[in-house]
Each structure stands twice: as C-alpha cells, then as structure tokens.
C-alpha positions in Angstrom: 104.7 83.5 121.4 101.9 81.1 120.7 99.9 82.9 117.8 96.6 81.8 116.4 94.9 82.8 113.4 91.3 82.3 112.9 90.4 82.4 109.3 87.1 81.4 107.1 88.4 78.7 105.2 92.2 78.0 104.9 91.5 75.2 102.5 90.6 77.8 99.5 92.3 80.6 97.9 91.9 84.4 98.0 93.5 87.6 99.0 93.0 87.0 102.9 94.1 83.3 102.7 97.4 84.2 100.8 98.1 87.0 103.2 97.6 84.9 106.4 99.6 82.1 104.9 102.3 84.5 104.0 102.4 85.9 107.7 102.2 82.7 109.4 105.0 81.1 107.4 107.4 83.8 108.6 106.2 84.1 112.0 106.4 80.2 112.4 110.1 80.5 112.2 110.4 82.1 115.6 106.9 81.3 117.2 104.4 78.6 117.7 101.9 79.2 114.9 98.4 77.8 114.6 95.9 78.5 111.9 92.3 77.6 112.8 90.2 77.4 109.7 86.3 77.4 110.3 85.6 75.4 107.7 87.5 72.5 105.5 85.8 71.6 102.0 88.7 69.5 100.7 91.4 67.1 101.6 94.3 69.3 100.9 94.3 73.0 101.0 95.0 74.8 97.5 97.9 76.5 99.2 100.8 74.4 100.8 100.6 74.8 104.4 104.0 76.1 105.9 105.9 73.2 107.3 105.8 74.6 110.9 102.3 75.9 111.0 99.5 73.7 112.5 96.4 73.7 110.7 93.3 72.9 112.6 89.8 72.9 111.0 86.5 73.0 112.9 83.7 72.3 110.6 84.2 69.6 107.9 82.3 69.9 104.8 83.7 67.1 102.9 80.9 64.7 101.5 82.1 61.9 103.7 82.2 63.8 107.0 79.7 63.8 109.6 79.3 67.5 109.4 78.3 67.2 106.0 75.4 64.9 106.6 73.6 67.5 108.5 72.6 65.3 111.1 73.3 67.7 113.7 70.2 70.0 114.2 72.6 73.1 114.8 73.2 73.3 110.9 69.6 74.3 110.5 69.9 77.2 113.1 71.3 80.7 112.2 74.4 82.0 113.7 74.1 83.9 116.8 77.5 85.3 117.6 78.8 85.7 114.1 76.8 88.8 113.0 74.1 88.8 110.4 75.7 91.9 108.7 78.7 90.0 107.8 78.4 88.7 104.2 79.2 85.3 105.0 76.5 84.9 107.7 74.5 82.4 105.8 77.5 79.9 105.7 77.6 80.1 109.6 75.4 78.4 112.2 74.7 77.7 115.7 77.2 74.7 114.9 79.8 77.3 113.9 79.2 79.5 116.9 79.5 76.4 119.3 82.7 75.1 117.4 84.4 78.4 117.4 83.5 79.3 120.9 84.7 75.9 122.2 87.9 76.3 120.7 88.6 79.9 121.5 87.8 79.3 125.2 90.3 76.4 125.6 93.1 78.2 123.7 96.0 78.9 125.7 97.2 81.2 123.3 99.1 84.4 123.8 97.9 86.2 120.7 94.7 85.4 118.8 94.2 87.1 115.4 90.9 87.4 113.5 90.7 87.9 109.7 87.1 89.2 108.9 84.6 91.2 111.0 82.6 87.9 111.8 85.5 86.2 113.2 86.8 89.3 115.0 83.3 89.6 116.9 84.2 85.8 117.9 87.5 86.4 119.3 86.4 89.7 121.0 83.7 87.8 122.8 85.2 84.3 123.4 88.9 84.1 123.5 90.2 83.5 127.0 90.8 86.8 129.2 94.3 86.3 129.4 94.9 86.4 125.4 95.6 89.4 123.2 92.8 90.0 120.6 93.8 91.4 117.7 91.2 92.2 114.7 92.6 92.1 111.1 90.6 94.3 108.6 91.2 93.3 104.9 88.4 95.3 103.7 87.8 99.1 104.2 85.4 100.4 106.9 83.6 102.5 104.4 83.0 99.4 102.4 81.0 97.7 104.9 77.4 98.1 105.0 75.7 100.3 107.6 74.6 97.2 110.0 78.0 95.8 110.0 79.6 99.2 110.8 77.2 99.5 113.7 78.2 96.0 115.0 82.0 96.8 114.5 81.5 99.9 116.6 80.3 98.1 119.6 82.2 94.6 119.2 85.6 96.0 118.5 85.5 97.9 121.7 86.6 94.4 123.4 89.7 94.0 121.2 93.3 94.9 122.1 94.3 96.2 118.7 92.9 96.6 115.2 95.1 96.2 112.0 94.2 97.5 108.7 95.9 97.1 105.4 96.1 101.0 104.7 96.8 104.1 106.5 93.8 105.8 105.2 91.5 103.0 106.7 93.4 103.2 109.9 92.3 106.6 110.1 88.8 105.6 109.7 89.0 103.3 112.7 91.0 105.8 114.9 88.0 108.2 114.4 85.6 105.7 115.9 87.7 106.1 119.1 87.9 102.9 120.8 89.2 103.5 124.3 92.5 101.4 124.8 92.2 99.6 121.5 95.3 100.2 119.3 94.8 101.0 115.6 97.8 100.1 113.3 98.2 100.2 109.4 100.3 97.2 108.2 99.8 96.2 104.7 99.6 92.6 103.2 102.9 90.9 102.5 103.7 89.6 98.8 107.0 87.2 98.6 109.7 87.9 96.0 108.8 85.9 93.0 110.9 82.9 92.1 110.7 83.5 88.3 112.8 85.9 86.4 111.2 89.3 86.6 110.0 91.1 83.4 112.4 92.7 81.3 109.9 95.1 79.4 110.5 93.5 76.1 106.8 91.8 76.1 104.1 93.3 74.1 101.2 92.5 76.7 99.3 94.4 79.4 98.2 92.0 82.2 95.5 92.4 84.7 94.3 89.8 87.3 91.2 89.6 89.9 87.7 88.3 90.2 85.6 89.1 87.0 83.1 91.3 89.0 81.7 94.8 88.0 83.8 96.4 90.8 86.9 95.7 88.9 85.9 97.7 85.9 87.4 95.6 83.3 85.0 97.0 80.7 86.8 100.5 81.2 90.3 98.6 80.8 89.0 96.8 77.6 87.7 100.3 76.1 91.1 101.9 77.1 93.0 99.1 75.4 91.1 99.7 72.2 93.0 102.9 71.9 96.3 101.2 72.7 95.6 98.5 70.0 94.6 101.2 67.4 98.1 102.7 67.5 100.1 99.5 68.8 98.3 96.6 67.0 101.1 94.1 68.1 100.2 94.6 71.8 97.8 92.1 73.7 95.6 92.5 76.8 95.5 89.4 79.2 93.0 89.4 81.9 93.2 86.6 84.5 90.6 85.7 86.9 87.3 83.9 87.1 83.8 85.5 87.7 80.6 84.5 89.7 78.8 81.0 88.9 76.5 82.8 86.8 79.0 84.1 84.2 77.4 87.1 83.3 80.4 89.4 83.7 82.6 87.2 81.4 79.7 87.0 78.8 79.5 90.9 79.1 83.2 91.3 78.7 83.3 88.9 75.8 80.7 90.7 74.1 82.5 93.9 74.4 85.5 92.6 73.3 83.8 91.4 70.1 82.1 94.7 69.9 85.4 96.7 69.8 86.9 94.4 67.3 89.5 93.1 69.7 89.0 89.5 69.1 92.5 88.1 68.9 94.2 90.9 70.9 92.3 91.0 74.5 91.7 87.7 76.2 89.9 86.4 79.0 92.4 83.8 80.2 90.4 82.3 83.1 92.3 81.3 86.4 96.0 80.5 86.4 97.9 79.3 89.4 100.7 80.5 89.9 100.2 83.8 88.4 103.7 85.1 88.5 105.0 83.6 85.5 102.1 85.3 83.5 103.0 88.5 85.2 106.6 88.1 84.0 105.6 87.6 80.6 104.0 91.1 80.3 105.4 94.6 80.4 102.5 96.8 82.0 100.1 95.6 84.7 96.6 97.5 84.9 93.9 97.9 87.5 90.8 99.8 86.7 88.9 99.1 90.0 86.3 101.3 91.4 87.4 100.6 94.9 90.6 98.3 96.4 90.8 97.8 100.2 94.7 97.2 99.4 95.5 96.0 95.9 97.6 92.4 96.3 97.5 92.0 92.4 99.3 95.4 92.1 101.9 94.5 94.7 102.3 91.0 93.1 102.9 92.7 89.5 105.5 95.0 90.7 107.3 92.1 92.6 107.5 90.8 89.0 108.9 94.0 87.7 105.9 95.7 86.1 105.2 99.2 86.3 101.3 99.4 87.1 98.7 101.7 85.8 95.8 102.0 88.3 92.9 104.0 89.0 93.4 106.4 92.2 90.5 104.6 93.8 90.2 104.5 97.7 92.2 103.6 99.4 95.0 101.1 98.5 96.7 102.1 95.2 97.8 105.3 96.2 99.7 103.8 99.1 101.4 101.5 96.9 102.4 103.3 93.7 104.5 106.1 93.5 103.0 108.0 90.6 105.2 108.8 87.7 108.2 106.6 89.2 106.8 102.9 89.4 103.4 103.5 87.6 100.8 105.8 87.2 97.6 107.0 89.0 94.6 107.9 86.8 91.2 109.2 87.8 88.6 106.5 88.7 86.0 105.7 86.0 88.2 107.5 83.3 88.7 105.6 80.1 90.9 108.3 78.6 93.1 108.5 81.5 93.8 104.8 81.5 94.4 104.8 77.8 96.8 107.8 78.0 98.9 106.1 80.7 99.1 102.8 79.0 99.8 104.4 75.6 102.5 106.4 77.3 104.4 103.1 78.6 103.6 101.2 75.5 105.1 103.5 73.2 108.2 104.3 75.2 110.7 101.1 75.7 113.2 103.0 78.0 110.5 104.6 80.2 108.7 101.1 80.6 112.0 99.4 81.7 113.0 102.2 84.0 109.7 102.3 85.8 109.5 98.2 85.7 112.9 98.5 87.7 111.6 100.9 90.0 108.6 98.9 90.7 110.7 95.9 91.4 112.9 97.9 93.7 109.9 99.7 95.6 107.8 96.8 96.2 110.5 95.1 98.2 108.9 97.0 101.2 106.0 94.4 101.1 108.3 91.3 101.7 106.9 88.9 104.3 109.8 89.1 106.5 109.6 92.8 106.7 105.6 92.8 107.4 105.9 90.0 109.8 108.6 92.0 111.9 105.8 95.0 112.1 103.1 92.4 113.4 105.6 90.7 115.6 106.4 94.2 117.0 102.9 95.0 117.8 102.0 91.7 119.4 105.3 91.9 121.7 104.3 95.6 122.7 100.8 94.4 123.4 102.1 91.5 125.6 104.4 94.0 127.4 101.5 96.3 128.2 99.5 93.1 129.1 95.8 92.6 127.7 94.7 95.9 129.4 91.3 95.3 131.1 91.4 91.6 130.3 94.8 90.7 131.8 94.9 87.7 134.1 93.4 87.5 137.4 89.9 86.8 138.7 88.7 90.5 138.9 90.1 91.2 135.5 88.5 88.2 134.1 85.2 88.7 135.8 85.4 92.5 134.9 86.0 91.4 131.2 82.8 88.9 131.1 80.8 91.6 132.7 81.9 94.2 130.1 81.2 91.5 127.2 77.6 91.0 128.7 77.1 94.7 129.0 77.8 95.2 125.4 75.8 92.4 124.4 72.7 93.7 126.2 73.0 97.2 125.0 73.3 95.9 121.4 70.4 93.6 121.9 68.2 96.6 123.1 69.2 98.8 120.3 68.3 96.1 117.9 65.1 95.4 119.6 64.2 99.2 119.5 65.1 99.5 115.8 63.0 96.4 114.9 59.9 97.9 116.9 60.4 101.3 115.2 60.5 99.5 111.9 57.4 97.8 112.7 55.5 100.6 113.8 56.7 102.5 110.7 54.9 100.0 108.6 51.6 100.0 110.4 
C-alpha cells in the first residue's frame, strides 16, 4: 500500500506528531509511507524521521525560503478550504489551500490519512476519487467548539473512515450517523522504552505535559503538600513548558512557595527524551480536567510506573485498570489525589506490584500492535473499495457532485446564520 499522512508540522513535537511518527515507522516496514507536512519551520525535524518514510513539506517557513518572504499575495488571504473553526486557522491561508489541494489532487495513494479536523476537511474534499480517505481525531468531539462540530457533521460525510483514540469518542462519532463511513477506536501507540524500567525505589512523583490550566497542576501541587507532610523525603517533579506569557508557570511557582514546598516540588521545564526521567520516579500523576487520550499516562506505564489520574473524560479510564496498575480519582478532587498518592508512597510492596502491572498491561499500546489495527482497517476499506468514490468516470463525477452539493448546502446555512445574526443586532 501507498499510505500518506497529512500533518500540520512534522518538524515540531507534540502528541499527534509522536503518534504519527510511531505509526508511520512501523507501517513503513511493509508499505510505501509518506508524511506530508503542511509547514516546515526548521532544517531538521525535532524527531528522527524513520529511515523508510519520505517527508514532504509544502510551505517552508524558514527565514531563507521564498515562502517566508511573503512575496506571494496568497499569504495575506485567509484559507477557504481549511475551516475557520479549527483553532489553527490563522496559520493557514490561500497559499496553504492551494499547496495542499495541488498535492492531494496529484497523489496516487491507496490511503490518505488526515490528523486534525482542518486537514481531514482537505482530504475529504481534495483527495483523488480513487483514494481511501481516513480522518484521524486526536481530540474529543465534545472538546471541539460548536462551529467545528457543525463543520465536522458536513465534511466528514465524504470520508471513508474516522479513527478516534478512545472507544468513548468513537461512540460520539457513531451517533452522528455518517452513511457508509466507518468509525473505529484505535489508541495512540507508545514504543517500549530503551531505559531500564523504574524499580519503585525512587522517592519522587512525576508528571508531564504543557503548563496550562486544563492540566490542573495546581490540584496536583496541593495534593502533594499532603504527601510531603507525611513523607518529607518525597519530591514532585513536573516536566513541561507553558505558553509564551509564562503566566501558568508563575502561578504554580507562587503556589509552591505559598505551600512551603520549595525544594520538594519542582517545575523542571521541557526535557527530551523524557523516558529516563519517568524511570527515576516511582509514581506518575495526572490531574487533568480533560484528556482526549493520555499519551503521558501510557509513557509512564511503559517505564514501569503506576499512575494516579483523575477519571476525566475520556482517555484515562480506557488506559488505567483502577486498583491494578494505577488509581482513578474524581476530577477536581484534591483529597482523592492525595489519598491515592499517599497510599502508593507509603506502601513499597504495593507500589512495586502496581508498577510491574503497569509495565505489563501497557504493552498493548506497542506500535507494532497498533499498526496492525490500522493496517487491518486500511486493507478492509481497500477490499470494499472507496465506496461511492471508487475508480471510474461515473463514480468520480458522482463524488465531485456530492462535494459540490455539501459545499453549497454548507455555504447557504452559513449565509443564513450570518444574516440572522445581523438582523438580530438591528
């Protein structure tokens, strides 16, 4: 199979980038795999590109490039295909519309995979009629805003399949009832760590992720204060960076000082690779209000750490076996976090037993196993054929007619809403 992944920026780093690299790497052992990056902002990607995977950038943002100079007037025009409701819309333009459309229309791929709603819209509308279109969802449907959910209801009708990272989210997409569109839950993959797994002897709790309010590190720090009171030799280490304003870091630093945890609770900043830091700890923690999956949870488990996590929608409850390889506690509940952390910190045998279970149970997220599930889906779709978009003049014409009909209906609804809004302000 010739499999193509369309991704926002393969030269950076993040959960979607890591998950796509992991999947592409395994699939490339048996198939022709290409990763198409809409943007390129540096000479060499942060992550190593798998040897057998081709990386194709479409818009070069490096200072020396012609694209960076902004001579092309399309830079200044807003994107028309990439939906406004996608949070990345301001980074897209008529130039990206054209570059993506030109590339997709020329691809002779068996399977084209999008990795975010805006890019799924592109592949739905612009991929050659003979290609299988798969839209990956790395966030939850409920986490999207109203306008983006509306866009998804219209555009995703043109896909052949949608994959989500949790069964809970798959059920949400199935309820939308897209005729002929397959919806499958396939979690992200995390490779086996190259470092020696944790042995449970360390006296530290480890958390990782962006320093943003959604992650609720304030709750974790408050819960750790109770641990530190009973176990003063334990430490909390939080890895990750915040936004450019640094407000969250300042707020968390103030909280640490206020609770007298200076010297015990640490904001470690960004570290890559993170696996050695997981392995130095004995407990992993996640206090998020919401997770679409929980890559860091799996990463910690693959390093042999039991995880204490809030039972937030939707990912953790599909990863952690409560009481076996970690604990699930109520969202937003400092007392619940503290009780679970204290239970593990105070019981060496329990901590080691649950760490061993975490290492064993997390093997189900190995890239080879996850790649097999994607491959089985792709092959099944190819055997079925691209449905109403299969090869042939009539089917191709039918696909284009359906695309135009959806575009027209969507535009009419948008115009009607805009007029109603203007009338409402008169």
